[in-house]
MIMARNU-560808 format. One record per residue: x, y, z of N, C-alpha, C, CB in turn; residue number from 0; chain. Coordinates in pm, 1 decimal, decimal comma. Glycine has a CB too. Layout:
<nodes>
NODE      n.X      n.Y      n.Z     ca.X     ca.Y     ca.Z      c.X      c.Y      c.Z     cb.X     cb.Y     cb.Z seq mol
NODE        X        Y        Z        X        Y        Z        X        Y        Z        X        Y        Z NUM   A
...
</nodes>
This chain:
<nodes>
NODE      n.X      n.Y      n.Z     ca.X     ca.Y     ca.Z      c.X      c.Y      c.Z     cb.X     cb.Y     cb.Z seq mol
NODE     94,0   -123,3    -12,6     -1,1      7,3     -0,1    111,4    142,1    -19,2    -91,8     11,0    177,6   0   A
NODE     40,6    249,1    -90,8    119,1    343,1   -107,5    125,9    420,4     24,7     80,0    415,9   -220,1   1   A
NODE    218,3    542,3     63,8    230,2    601,2    180,9    125,3    704,0    125,3    382,9    646,9    234,3   2   A
NODE     47,3    739,1    194,9    -23,9    865,0    113,6      7,2   1023,4    186,7   -209,9    835,3    116,3   3   A
NODE    -41,2   1111,1     49,7     80,9   1191,4     63,6    -14,5   1319,4    187,7    154,2   1264,0   -131,4   4   A
NODE     78,7   1444,1    238,5      4,7   1501,7    284,2   -133,8   1571,8    289,5     54,5   1531,3    291,0   5   A
NODE   -171,5   1581,2    115,0   -257,7   1636,6    139,9   -342,5   1534,0    114,6   -267,7   1748,6     88,9   6   A
NODE   -341,9   1415,1     59,1   -452,2   1282,6     84,7   -479,2   1294,5    180,6   -424,4   1143,3     75,9   7   A
NODE   -382,6   1284,3    319,2   -410,0   1311,0    478,2   -541,4   1366,4    524,7   -310,5   1410,5    531,8   8   A
NODE   -471,7   1507,8    469,7   -555,0   1641,7    503,7   -719,8   1663,1    460,3   -475,1   1759,8    428,1   9   A
NODE   -742,5   1583,3    327,5   -859,7   1509,6    270,3   -911,8   1441,6    361,2   -836,3   1425,1    164,6  10   A
NODE   -866,8   1312,3    398,4   -853,7   1244,1    494,2   -930,0   1291,8    620,7   -728,1   1231,8    506,9  11   A
NODE   -861,6   1397,6    656,9   -934,1   1475,6    799,5  -1029,3   1521,6    758,3   -866,8   1591,5    878,9  12   A
NODE  -1086,7   1620,5    647,8  -1186,2   1667,7    608,3  -1305,6   1562,8    663,4  -1169,1   1691,8    462,5  13   A
NODE  -1309,8   1436,0    610,7  -1352,7   1340,2    633,8  -1418,1   1245,5    729,8  -1300,9   1321,7    607,8  14   A
NODE  -1344,7   1311,7    828,0  -1331,3   1296,6   1016,6  -1277,4   1170,2   1031,8  -1490,6   1298,3   1120,6  15   A
NODE  -1161,0   1135,1    958,1  -1085,3   1045,4    973,7   -954,8   1053,0   1087,9  -1052,4   1028,8    849,4  16   A
NODE  -1017,7   1045,5   1211,1   -912,6   1082,3   1298,8   -735,7   1042,2   1277,4   -964,4   1021,5   1422,7  17   A
NODE   -766,2    914,6   1216,7   -606,4    854,7   1201,6   -535,1    981,6   1121,1   -593,5    683,3   1093,3  18   A
NODE   -587,2   1032,9   1001,1   -501,5   1125,4    938,5   -455,2   1234,6   1002,1   -552,0   1167,5    838,8  19   A
NODE   -480,6   1265,2   1110,0   -434,7   1363,5   1179,7   -321,9   1309,3   1230,2   -520,6   1416,4   1271,0  20   A
NODE   -382,3   1180,3   1345,8   -208,3   1174,1   1390,6   -124,3   1131,5   1305,4   -169,2   1085,2   1502,4  21   A
NODE   -147,5   1078,8   1141,4    -23,1   1053,9   1062,0     18,9   1177,0   1040,9    -35,1    977,5    932,9  22   A
NODE    -17,0   1262,0   1013,1     39,9   1447,3   1034,1    122,1   1461,4   1139,8    -84,5   1569,9   1073,0  23   A
NODE     68,3   1439,3   1227,6    123,7   1458,4   1331,8    300,2   1404,5   1345,4     25,5   1395,7   1420,8  24   A
NODE    230,8   1285,5   1344,4    369,7   1185,3   1399,0    482,5   1239,2   1251,5    318,7    943,9   1400,4  25   A
NODE    421,8   1260,1   1143,6    529,5   1303,7   1070,6    587,7   1417,0   1076,0    509,7   1295,3    970,0  26   A
NODE    517,9   1568,2   1095,7    569,0   1672,7   1158,6    610,1   1744,2   1248,3    547,5   1705,0   1149,5  27   A
NODE    593,4   1662,9   1373,2    574,9   1740,1   1522,3    706,6   1770,3   1546,4    508,6   1650,5   1656,4  28   A
NODE    821,2   1678,8   1533,7    941,3   1714,3   1545,9    984,6   1858,7   1477,7   1010,5   1605,5   1497,6  29   A
NODE    910,2   1847,4   1359,5    966,0   1936,9   1311,6    944,7   2076,6   1316,4    967,7   1907,9   1225,1  30   A
NODE    832,4   2061,4   1385,3    729,1   2201,2   1392,5    815,0   2245,4   1517,2    524,3   2177,9   1425,8  31   A
NODE    819,6   2144,5   1600,5    889,4   2159,8   1775,2   1027,7   2223,3   1749,4    921,2   1983,0   1874,9  32   A
NODE   1103,9   2185,4   1658,8   1252,8   2249,9   1652,7   1198,9   2407,5   1563,4   1394,5   2121,8   1540,6  33   A
NODE   1120,7   2418,4   1496,3   1124,7   2541,7   1448,3   1052,7   2627,3   1563,2   1059,4   2548,0   1305,2  34   A
NODE    955,4   2615,3   1637,4    923,7   2656,3   1716,5   1034,3   2701,9   1816,7    842,9   2585,6   1742,0  35   A
NODE   1116,7   2602,5   1932,0   1217,6   2625,8   2014,4   1298,2   2757,7   1930,0   1306,1   2479,4   2040,2  36   A
NODE   1348,6   2662,8   1834,0   1502,0   2753,5   1779,4   1423,1   2931,2   1759,4   1585,9   2666,0   1558,7  37   A
NODE   1283,0   2960,6   1718,0   1213,4   3104,2   1670,4   1216,9   3145,6   1862,4    999,8   3086,4   1559,3  38   A
NODE   1165,0   3074,3   1961,3   1147,6   3131,8   2055,8   1227,3   3152,4   2181,9   1063,6   3096,6   2070,1  39   A
NODE   1333,2   3012,8   2162,2   1422,1   2983,7   2261,3   1367,4   2975,1   2428,2   1525,5   3089,8   2241,1  40   A
NODE   1292,5   2884,4   2376,7   1205,3   2820,0   2556,4   1141,2   2676,1   2500,1   1018,6   2956,9   2639,9  41   A
NODE   1167,0   2595,2   2559,6   1117,5   2479,6   2529,6    936,3   2433,2   2604,5   1245,9   2385,8   2580,8  42   A
NODE    892,4   2492,8   2667,5    741,5   2523,3   2695,6    680,3   2544,4   2648,9    700,6   2580,4   2744,4  43   A
NODE    730,3   2698,5   2550,7    641,1   2767,1   2491,5    635,8   2702,5   2369,7    664,2   2902,4   2488,0  44   A
NODE    749,5   2608,5   2337,7    751,1   2565,3   2195,7    694,2   2451,9   2195,2    876,6   2554,9   2130,6  45   A
NODE    685,7   2405,3   2290,6    547,0   2269,1   2320,9    428,2   2335,8   2295,0    523,8   2197,6   2500,2  46   A
NODE    388,5   2444,7   2366,3    250,3   2487,3   2313,7    263,5   2569,5   2201,5    167,4   2561,5   2413,8  47   A
NODE    334,2   2610,6   2125,8    307,4   2617,7   1984,7    317,8   2499,4   1897,1    387,3   2707,9   1933,9  48   A
NODE    357,8   2375,4   1942,6    346,1   2273,8   1880,4    184,1   2266,8   1870,2    423,5   2161,8   1946,1  49   A
NODE    143,2   2223,1   2022,1     -7,7   2145,5   2032,3    -68,0   2268,4   1974,6    -79,6   2089,2   2204,6  50   A
NODE    -89,1   2399,3   1951,7   -154,4   2514,8   1900,0   -129,3   2521,8   1726,1    -90,2   2650,3   1984,3  51   A
NODE    -43,3   2455,9   1688,2    -22,5   2435,2   1531,5   -132,2   2342,7   1516,5    131,2   2371,5   1475,1  52   A
NODE   -119,3   2234,1   1572,5   -194,2   2063,0   1478,0   -334,2   2150,6   1558,3   -129,2   1806,3   1558,7  53   A
NODE   -335,4   2181,3   1648,9   -511,8   2219,3   1648,2   -546,2   2330,1   1550,6   -572,4   2281,2   1806,8  54   A
NODE   -462,1   2395,8   1474,4   -548,6   2522,9   1404,0   -516,8   2399,1   1225,3   -431,5   2765,2   1421,8  55   A
NODE   -466,4   2346,7   1238,0   -464,1   2253,2   1100,1   -574,6   2194,7   1162,2   -322,1   2143,7   1049,0  56   A
NODE   -658,0   2115,0   1229,1   -729,8   2053,7   1228,2   -846,7   2160,9   1262,5   -695,7   1945,9   1295,8  57   A
NODE   -852,6   2256,2   1290,4   -962,9   2359,6   1274,3   -998,4   2430,0   1156,0   -941,8   2453,0   1353,0  58   A
NODE   -852,7   2442,9   1103,6   -850,0   2532,9    960,7   -885,3   2467,4    817,3   -699,8   2587,8    939,7  59   A
NODE   -842,7   2296,1    850,0   -848,1   2212,2    736,3   -896,7   2195,8    601,1   -880,1   2145,6    768,0  60   A
NODE  -1024,1   2305,9    640,9  -1078,0   2354,1    511,3  -1041,2   2479,1    434,3  -1201,2   2365,8    528,9  61   A
NODE   -961,7   2533,9    511,1   -916,1   2650,0    424,1   -792,1   2587,1    327,2   -859,8   2787,1    527,6  62   A
NODE   -759,6   2504,7    375,0   -623,2   2453,1    276,9   -686,8   2484,0    130,0   -573,1   2253,9    295,1  63   A
NODE   -605,1   2554,2     36,4   -643,0   2532,3    -84,3   -566,1   2414,1   -169,8   -634,0   2656,9   -142,5  64   A
NODE   -659,7   2335,7   -232,2   -578,3   2248,3   -328,1   -466,1   2329,6   -453,4   -702,0   2158,0   -410,5  65   A
NODE   -378,0   2225,6   -446,5   -260,8   2290,0   -534,7   -133,7   2320,4   -440,5   -313,8   2439,7   -608,8  66   A
NODE   -202,4   2413,6   -352,6   -106,0   2412,4   -221,3    -24,6   2309,3   -204,8   -173,9   2414,4    -98,4  67   A
NODE    145,3   2355,4   -122,5    225,9   2225,6    -83,8    170,2   2249,9     63,6    418,7   2220,5   -110,8  68   A
NODE    119,7   2117,1    110,2     51,3   2109,3    264,7    218,3   2163,7    355,8    -24,7   1888,8    317,4  69   A
NODE    355,4   2131,4    337,9    397,2   2169,1    430,5    457,1   2331,9    444,3    473,2   2073,6    449,2  70   A
NODE    424,8   2402,0    351,7    471,1   2508,0    361,5    346,9   2559,3    415,1    534,3   2562,0    247,6  71   A
NODE    210,3   2542,5    386,1     73,2   2591,0    489,0    132,2   2510,7    614,8   -120,2   2526,0    432,1  72   A
NODE    152,2   2420,3    664,6    172,0   2400,4    794,8    277,9   2504,4    807,7    206,4   2253,9    837,6  73   A
NODE    398,0   2526,2    787,1    499,0   2637,5    853,8    474,1   2726,2    836,8    615,3   2652,4    832,4  74   A
NODE    375,4   2766,6    762,8    342,4   2933,8    762,6    229,5   2951,8    888,2    262,4   2994,7    587,9  75   A
NODE    159,7   2801,2    921,8    103,8   2812,9   1055,1    171,5   2850,3   1210,0     53,8   2696,2   1063,8  76   A
NODE    319,6   2760,5   1133,3    375,1   2730,0   1266,9    471,9   2878,4   1271,7    470,6   2558,7   1274,9  77   A
NODE    492,2   2933,7   1195,1    557,8   3077,9   1181,7    470,1   3172,1   1243,9    582,8   3125,8   1030,7  78   A
NODE    378,7   3168,9   1190,7    216,4   3287,9   1277,1    223,8   3220,6   1420,6    -13,4   3252,4   1190,0  79   A
NODE    205,2   3129,5   1474,0    169,1   3078,7   1608,0    271,1   3092,9   1700,3    131,9   2943,0   1607,0  80   A
NODE    426,9   3098,0   1653,8    519,7   3117,0   1680,7    554,8   3301,9   1725,7    577,2   3046,8   1575,6  81   A
NODE    528,1   3368,9   1634,7    532,4   3504,0   1653,2    431,0   3565,5   1739,6    528,3   3560,8   1535,5  82   A
NODE    303,5   3487,3   1713,4    172,0   3513,4   1812,3    204,7   3492,4   1977,1     42,4   3394,4   1768,2  83   A
NODE    248,2   3417,5   2013,6    257,5   3349,2   2172,3    431,0   3388,1   2189,5    211,7   3129,9   2182,0  84   A
NODE    491,1   3387,2   2082,6    590,3   3493,9   2131,9    594,7   3596,8   2192,5    636,2   3532,6   2070,5  85   A
NODE    532,7   3670,0   2109,9    509,6   3814,1   2151,1    400,9   3806,0   2309,3    420,3   3905,2   1996,6  86   A
NODE    326,7   3711,2   2287,5    219,2   3730,4   2411,8    279,5   3697,5   2531,6     88,4   3640,3   2403,7  87   A
NODE    412,4   3600,9   2534,5    501,6   3584,8   2631,0    616,5   3624,0   2672,7    516,1   3511,4   2632,1  88   A
NODE    636,3   3760,7   2594,8    711,1   3843,5   2588,0    904,8   3808,8   2596,5    646,1   3920,8   2688,1  89   A
NODE    882,3   3659,7   2480,8    980,0   3617,4   2572,6   1106,5   3678,4   2465,2    973,2   3431,6   2616,7  90   A
NODE   1217,3   3707,0   2621,6   1334,9   3800,4   2597,2   1476,9   3761,5   2653,8   1299,7   3933,4   2656,7  91   A
NODE   1430,1   3631,4   2722,5   1533,6   3582,6   2806,2   1624,6   3521,1   2717,7   1488,0   3490,4   2912,7  92   A
NODE   1752,9   3456,7   2766,7   1854,4   3377,9   2659,2   1814,9   3239,9   2746,3   2060,0   3434,5   2650,8  93   A
NODE   1789,8   3135,0   2779,5   1850,3   3014,0   2844,0   1916,5   2954,2   2764,9   1770,6   2924,9   2897,7  94   A
NODE   1986,4   2873,3   2830,2   2095,0   2738,2   2769,5   1970,2   2648,9   2703,5   2203,9   2623,7   2925,3  95   A
NODE   2010,8   2620,0   2527,1   1948,8   2508,2   2493,8   1992,9   2406,9   2504,3   1916,4   2504,2   2403,9  96   A
NODE   1948,9   2245,1   2549,3   2031,6   2116,3   2551,4   2037,4   2154,4   2377,9   1945,7   1938,9   2623,8  97   A
NODE   2149,1   2130,8   2300,0   2129,4   2097,7   2181,1   2081,4   1955,9   2168,1   2239,9   2123,8   2113,5  98   A
NODE   2145,2   1877,3   2220,3   2090,8   1758,5   2244,2   1937,2   1725,2   2233,5   2130,9   1733,9   2359,4  99   A
NODE   1831,9   1776,9   2295,6   1671,8   1817,8   2308,1   1632,3   1822,4   2153,7   1639,4   1985,6   2393,5 100   A
NODE   1747,3   1937,7   2098,6   1701,0   1942,7   1912,4   1735,9   1852,6   1866,8   1754,8   2044,5   1807,9 101   A
NODE   1854,0   1833,2   1856,3   1915,0   1738,8   1785,3   1842,7   1577,9   1722,4   2020,7   1719,9   1876,1 102   A
NODE   1786,1   1538,5   1885,1   1705,4   1444,5   1874,6   1580,5   1422,9   1864,8   1722,9   1399,7   1932,1 103   A
NODE   1496,4   1523,0   1814,1   1364,8   1560,4   1761,0   1347,6   1564,5   1600,1   1333,1   1697,6   1817,3 104   A
NODE   1471,3   1489,0   1559,0   1463,0   1472,6   1389,7   1579,1   1440,3   1312,7   1419,9   1599,0   1322,4 105   A
NODE   1551,1   1359,0   1223,0   1709,0   1315,3   1147,1   1767,3   1424,3   1096,9   1706,3   1211,1   1016,0 106   A
NODE   1648,4   1522,3    995,8   1732,7   1643,9    945,9   1782,8   1742,9   1026,2   1667,9   1713,4    860,9 107   A
NODE   1915,4   1799,5    978,9   1955,8   1957,6   1009,0   2071,7   1995,1    922,0   2002,7   1986,3   1171,2 108   A
NODE   2071,2   2093,2    865,4   2152,7   2147,7    785,5   2209,0   2240,4    874,7   2097,1   2197,1    665,7 109   A
NODE   2323,7   2245,4    922,7   2393,6   2299,1   1027,1   2446,5   2428,3    944,1   2509,3   2193,8   1095,2 110   A
NODE   2460,5   2569,7   1047,8   2547,4   2667,5    995,5   2648,4   2627,5   1021,5   2539,5   2788,6   1029,4 111   A
NODE   2695,2   2580,6   1136,6   2816,4   2567,6   1200,8   2852,0   2408,9   1162,9   2803,9   2605,9   1367,2 112   A
NODE   2998,3   2399,6   1065,7   3057,6   2246,9   1060,0   3087,4   2233,9   1214,9   3213,5   2221,6    950,9 113   A
NODE   3090,6   2043,2   1219,9   3095,3   2017,9   1347,2   3222,9   1958,7   1363,8   2987,5   1941,4   1393,3 114   A
NODE   3306,2   2028,2   1463,8   3432,8   1981,2   1475,3   3445,8   1879,7   1599,7   3524,9   2100,5   1486,0 115   A
NODE   3509,3   1766,7   1590,9   3476,5   1655,1   1699,1   3615,8   1579,9   1736,5   3359,4   1537,4   1635,4 116   A
NODE   3732,4   1664,3   1672,8   3860,5   1598,3   1702,0   3945,6   1613,2   1849,0   3946,4   1648,2   1595,4 117   A
NODE   3886,8   1704,5   1950,2   3935,4   1704,7   2090,3   3875,1   1769,1   2178,1   4048,1   1744,1   2104,0 118   A
NODE   3870,2   1762,4   2268,7   3733,8   1826,1   2435,3   3768,0   1965,8   2392,2   3789,5   1787,7   2676,9 119   A
NODE   3861,2   1994,2   2344,7   3860,7   2175,4   2345,0   3823,5   2223,6   2212,4   4020,5   2252,7   2377,7 120   A
NODE   3810,2   2174,3   2117,4   3723,8   2159,2   1979,6   3566,9   2179,4   2012,5   3746,1   1997,1   1907,6 121   A
NODE   3547,5   2040,9   2083,9   3423,8   2021,3   2123,6   3374,9   2157,7   2218,5   3422,4   1879,4   2198,8 122   A
NODE   3421,7   2207,9   2278,8   3399,9   2290,0   2394,8   3389,9   2440,4   2292,2   3543,6   2275,0   2530,6 123   A
NODE   3480,4   2469,0   2195,0   3440,3   2575,1   2128,2   3338,2   2571,3   2040,1   3528,7   2618,2   2073,9 124   A
NODE   3328,4   2461,1   1974,9   3181,1   2429,9   1947,9   3070,0   2441,2   1975,7   3160,8   2364,8   1947,3 125   A
NODE   3044,4   2369,1   2111,2   2951,2   2460,6   2221,3   2944,0   2577,8   2226,2   2974,7   2451,2   2341,0 126   A
NODE   3025,7   2630,1   2242,1   3017,0   2747,1   2274,8   2962,7   2875,7   2157,9   3145,7   2760,4   2326,2 127   A
NODE   3066,8   2824,8   2089,0   3024,1   2876,7   1946,5   2889,4   2884,0   1923,3   3073,7   2796,1   1839,2 128   A
NODE   2802,8   2755,6   1952,3   2633,5   2706,3   1878,2   2577,4   2765,5   1981,4   2571,8   2520,1   1854,8 129   A
NODE   2618,2   2830,1   2124,8   2519,1   2891,3   2240,7   2493,7   3047,6   2190,4   2600,1   2887,8   2415,0 130   A
NODE   2612,0   3103,4   2119,1   2608,4   3282,5   2052,2   2495,8   3256,2   1942,9   2791,5   3356,8   1955,3 131   A
NODE   2558,0   3125,0   1856,9   2470,0   3164,9   1716,9   2308,1   3141,4   1765,4   2515,4   3043,2   1561,5 132   A
NODE   2259,6   3087,5   1871,2   2096,4   3090,0   1927,4   2093,0   3202,2   1984,0   2041,5   2978,0   2035,4 133   A
NODE   2194,4   3266,2   2041,7   2139,4   3371,9   2124,3   2176,2   3495,4   1992,9   2228,7   3389,5   2304,4 134   A
NODE   2238,4   3453,5   1917,3   2208,9   3596,3   1791,5   2117,1   3601,4   1720,1   2297,4   3619,8   1683,2 135   A
NODE   2071,9   3449,4   1691,4   1953,7   3426,7   1624,8   1829,9   3448,9   1707,8   1955,9   3296,6   1573,7 136   A
NODE   1855,9   3432,4   1785,7   1696,1   3493,9   1885,6   1696,5   3640,7   1882,9   1691,5   3451,9   2080,6 137   A
NODE   1816,3   3720,8   1887,1   1781,3   3855,3   1838,7   1763,0   3885,5   1720,0   1855,8   3934,4   1867,2 138   A
NODE   1777,1   3872,0   1621,4   1703,3   3896,0   1461,4   1576,6   3901,6   1439,1   1727,7   3798,1   1367,4 139   A
NODE   1510,6   3984,0   1420,3   1417,3   4046,1   1400,6   1324,5   3881,3   1305,4   1467,8   4211,6   1317,8 140   A
NODE   1176,9   3896,2   1297,0   1140,2   3770,1   1329,0   1151,5   3701,9   1192,9   1000,6   3762,2   1397,9 141   A
NODE   1095,2   3780,0   1112,2   1117,4   3772,4    934,8   1254,2   3683,3    907,4   1146,9   3954,1    854,5 142   A
NODE   1365,5   3726,7    909,9   1492,3   3739,7    918,6   1501,9   3552,9   1025,8   1541,6   3926,7   1004,2 143   A
NODE   1478,7   3575,1   1146,2   1489,5   3458,3   1208,9   1416,6   3336,7   1106,1   1420,8   3477,8   1357,4 144   A
NODE   1327,0   3399,9   1123,1   1211,4   3271,2   1029,4   1266,6   3217,2    910,4   1056,1   3337,5    962,7 145   A
NODE   1324,0   3291,8    835,9   1409,4   3280,2    702,6   1532,2   3188,7    714,2   1463,5   3424,3    657,8 146   A
NODE   1615,5   3229,3    830,5   1722,8   3136,4    858,2   1685,7   3010,4    928,7   1821,6   3201,7    934,5 147   A
NODE   1580,7   3010,7    982,6   1550,7   2897,2   1078,0   1492,9   2773,1    959,7   1417,8   2952,6   1212,8 148   A
NODE   1404,4   2866,1    857,2   1355,5   2763,1    760,3   1415,7   2717,0    661,5   1261,9   2791,7    709,3 149   A
NODE   1537,0   2782,4    645,4   1644,1   2723,3    546,1   1744,6   2669,4    606,4   1702,7   2814,8    456,1 150   A
NODE   1824,1   2687,8    720,8   1964,1   2607,3    746,8   1878,3   2483,9    857,6   2123,2   2731,6    842,6 151   A
NODE   1792,9   2494,6    899,1   1759,4   2424,4   1027,3   1647,8   2298,8    954,3   1677,0   2550,0   1160,7 152   A
NODE   1567,7   2364,2    878,4   1444,7   2271,1    783,3   1485,5   2190,5    709,6   1357,3   2337,3    689,3 153   A
NODE   1549,6   2271,2    612,5   1586,8   2237,8    495,6   1520,9   2293,6    371,7   1581,4   2116,8    496,8 154   A
NODE   1477,5   2387,3    390,7   1346,6   2446,4    302,8   1423,5   2488,9    182,7   1250,1   2588,1    376,6 155   A
NODE   1341,6   2483,5     90,9   1391,7   2579,1    -38,5   1370,3   2680,9    -30,7   1350,5   2564,5   -157,9 156   A
NODE   1402,4   2781,3   -110,3   1401,7   2936,4    -88,7   1213,1   2949,2   -204,1   1609,2   3041,8   -184,4 157   A
NODE   1208,7   2864,3   -231,5   1079,0   2928,2   -323,1    960,9   2870,4   -229,7   1065,3   2861,9   -513,3 158   A
NODE    978,1   2759,9   -127,1    880,2   2721,4    -35,8    874,8   2816,0     98,7    907,9   2574,5     -1,4 159   A
NODE   1010,5   2893,8    102,5   1004,4   3021,8    214,1    917,9   3127,7    196,6   1129,6   3094,1    226,1 160   A
NODE    936,3   3136,0     55,4    839,9   3260,1      4,5    722,2   3242,5     17,7    844,5   3297,8   -126,7 161   A
NODE    688,8   3096,3     13,2    539,4   3071,0     18,9    494,0   3048,5    155,9    498,5   2951,0    -64,8 162   A
NODE    579,6   3036,2    266,3    549,6   3033,7    387,8    525,1   3131,1    467,5    616,0   2983,0    431,2 163   A
NODE    597,4   3258,1    413,5    616,6   3412,3    450,8    552,0   3472,3    367,4    750,4   3472,2    452,2 164   A
NODE    489,1   3393,8    247,9    375,8   3513,1    201,0    480,4   3628,7    125,7    275,5   3596,6    364,2 165   A
NODE    584,2   3610,7     64,7    620,9   3705,4     34,3    698,6   3617,8   -144,5    714,0   3782,0    175,3 166   A
NODE    799,9   3712,6   -233,9    858,7   3692,8   -312,3    969,1   3612,0   -280,6    873,0   3786,7   -359,1 167   A
NODE   1038,6   3541,7   -356,0   1170,5   3460,2   -357,0   1255,5   3545,9   -333,7   1210,0   3386,1   -476,2 168   A
NODE   1276,7   3654,7   -367,6   1347,4   3757,9   -352,6   1385,1   3832,4   -235,7   1303,5   3821,1   -415,3 169   A
NODE   1256,9   3865,5   -228,2   1268,8   3901,2    -56,1   1344,2   3829,5     57,2   1139,3   3892,6      1,1 170   A
NODE   1290,7   3697,5     20,0   1338,1   3548,0    106,6   1471,0   3577,6    105,6   1307,4   3379,6     32,4 171   A
NODE   1550,9   3557,5    -40,9   1672,9   3584,1    -59,6   1757,9   3723,2      2,0   1671,6   3577,1   -189,1 172   A
NODE   1729,5   3827,6      3,6   1754,2   3897,5    113,8   1724,0   3926,9    252,9   1746,9   3960,8     84,6 173   A
NODE   1643,1   3851,3    267,2   1594,6   3822,5    404,3   1772,5   3736,6    444,3   1408,9   3699,1    406,3 174   A
NODE   1758,8   3660,1    391,3   1853,7   3585,1    410,7   1993,3   3604,0    395,0   1827,4   3507,8    358,9 175   A
NODE   2029,9   3719,3    343,1   2126,8   3771,7    348,2   2141,5   3906,7    451,6   2146,3   3786,3    223,6 176   A
NODE   2069,9   3931,2    454,3   2061,1   4035,9    585,2   2081,7   3965,7    684,0   1931,1   4112,4    615,2 177   A
NODE   2040,8   3838,1    736,8   2000,7   3768,5    877,3   2176,3   3717,2    869,2   1837,6   3614,7    878,3 178   A
NODE   2234,5   3666,1    790,8   2329,0   3600,2    785,3   2449,2   3739,8    815,2   2324,6   3507,5    642,9 179   A
NODE   2426,8   3869,4    780,5   2508,9   3976,0    822,9   2530,7   4003,5    934,6   2481,2   4069,7    787,0 180   A
NODE   2344,9   4002,6    976,1   2340,3   4045,1   1137,7   2363,9   3926,7   1233,5   2189,7   4108,7   1180,3 181   A
NODE   2413,9   3790,4   1179,1   2441,3   3650,6   1263,1   2582,2   3709,3   1292,5   2433,2   3475,1   1170,8 182   A
NODE   2671,1   3715,9   1153,6   2820,8   3695,8   1176,4   2845,5   3875,2   1255,8   2925,6   3653,2    987,1 183   A
NODE   2799,3   3981,7   1258,0   2828,0   4105,2   1294,9   2807,7   4068,6   1513,4   2690,3   4236,1   1189,2 184   A
NODE   2662,0   3996,5   1503,6   2635,1   3978,7   1646,9   2762,3   3851,6   1676,6   2448,0   3926,6   1679,0 185   A
NODE   2786,2   3764,1   1626,5   2892,6   3666,2   1669,6   3043,5   3717,9   1629,7   2861,5   3520,1   1597,5 186   A
NODE   3064,4   3874,3   1536,5   3178,9   3885,7   1587,6   3290,5   3801,1   1464,9   3166,5   3822,8   1746,8 187   A
NODE   3227,1   3765,3   1376,7   3281,4   3644,5   1289,6   3394,7   3738,7   1193,7   3135,6   3552,1   1182,4 188   A
</nodes>
């Protein structure tokens, strides 16, 4: 039996197939959680965001436009919920994130920084650099932060990010350039 596409599962959800939502949650929960965690830098808030995203998928499934890519629609919801809940919570603290919590949530990660594993000192420097990167990422404006997370952590194509962010491909490219420049400036690379 063929694995149903995301769009087929959404259609099944509209027909009251409860298993369809379960499959979509299983398929995307870790990606949504990682996105939310990187966006808001708060584990509890990221969990709340993840739950709210799938609640909205269920609630607004009828508003999905045929021909649109489900993943882009899902991450657009995740981005909007992240912005709304992070603003509401006024998340401005820089908690230390346990990188293993992020890494163990899913198989894909296109790292912004190369992994150095040769010595204890190299690993320590790598850890410190990743912490500085997370803090710098959290300081970026919301659009720049979203574009970096979607591109480099979720591995999305620029054209798909444009759909998620409801802007042009060139706007996403500009956001990525400005975000990288701001990250480098923050980290003094």
